[in-house]
N, C-alpha and C positions, 0 to 999 in steps of 0.2 A: 523827515522820513523816520520810519520805525527803527529804533535802536534798542538793543538789549545788551547790557554789559554785565557779565558775570564775574564774580570775584569770590575769594575765600578759600580757594583750594590750597593744597600744600601737602606736607608730609605728616602722617599720623601713624601712631602705633596701633597694632591690632587691639581692639577694645576701646580705642579712643574715640574722640568726637571732632567734628568739624561743622561749621555753619557756612553754607554758601548763600550768596546774595546775587540777585539779578535786578539791576535797575533798568526800568523801561522808560522810553520816551517816544514821542511822535504819534501817540494814539491815546485814546481815553482808557487808561489802564483799568479803571474800576468796572468797565463793561465787558471785559474779556477774561476767559479762562486762561490759565497759564500752565505750562508743563516743564518738567525737568526730564532730560534724557541723559543717559550715560553711554559712552562708547569705550569699551575696554580694548586693550591692544589686540589687534587681529580679529576683532568681532564687529558685528554690525551694531549700529546705534539702537538702543532700547529705551522705551519709555519707562521712567522710574516712578513718577508721581504727577498727579494733576490736581489743580484746584480751580473750581469754577468761579464765575464772577461773584457768586453769593457765598463762597467759602466752603462748598462741599469738596471733599477730597477723595482721591482714589490712589492706590499704590500697587506696584508690581508685587507679586507674591514674594519675590526675593528680598524685598526691603521692608515688608510689613513688620511693624513692631520696633523697627530700628530707625527709620527715617520719618521725618515729619515735614510736610510742606505747609507753608503759611504765606500770608500776604499782608502788606500794609499799603492800603490804597492811597493814604495821604503821602506816602513816600514813593509811590509807583514802583514798589519793590516786592519781589517774591523771594522767599527764603526756602532753603532745604537744610533742616537740622539733621545731621547724620550722626547717630550714636551707635555704639557697639560695632565699630567699623571692623571689617574683615579684609584680608588681602585681596579677596575677589571683588571688593568694591573699588579697587584701583581702576581708574578710568578718567577720561575727560568728560566733565559734566557741563551741559549747556541748557539754556532755557529757550523756550519756544512759545510763540503765540500764533494763532491762526486768525487772520482778519479777512473776511469775505472770501474764504477758501484759499487764501494765499498764506503759506507758512513763512514765518520769519524766525531766524536763528541768531542767537548771540554767539560771540566767540566764547569758546568753552574755557573752563578752568580745570586744571589738572589736580586730581586727588590721587595720592600714592599712599597706600597702607602697607606698612612693613609688618612682618610676622615676628 
């Protein structure tokens, strides 16, 4: 079955960096686009970044210039490099893949940014 396991969250200071990882299994990773979402306290889940199967990327305006999504097909892993972190980046981050119209979600990883 499809599994997505995110890790790398933690506590960072404003202006700091974190790198999130999401290891995928149960499907042919290299054939699918992947997404990172964030859900801040009291807010709805929002799309942060996407990477297509061929490596094309897109970002939410709120993270452009600060976050970078990448993938390693050999490791079935998608990454989110988060630089210049701000307190408003505090959220649970989770990865997502859509296969034949069905979305799959991994358990999120909590990022807390202190001012």
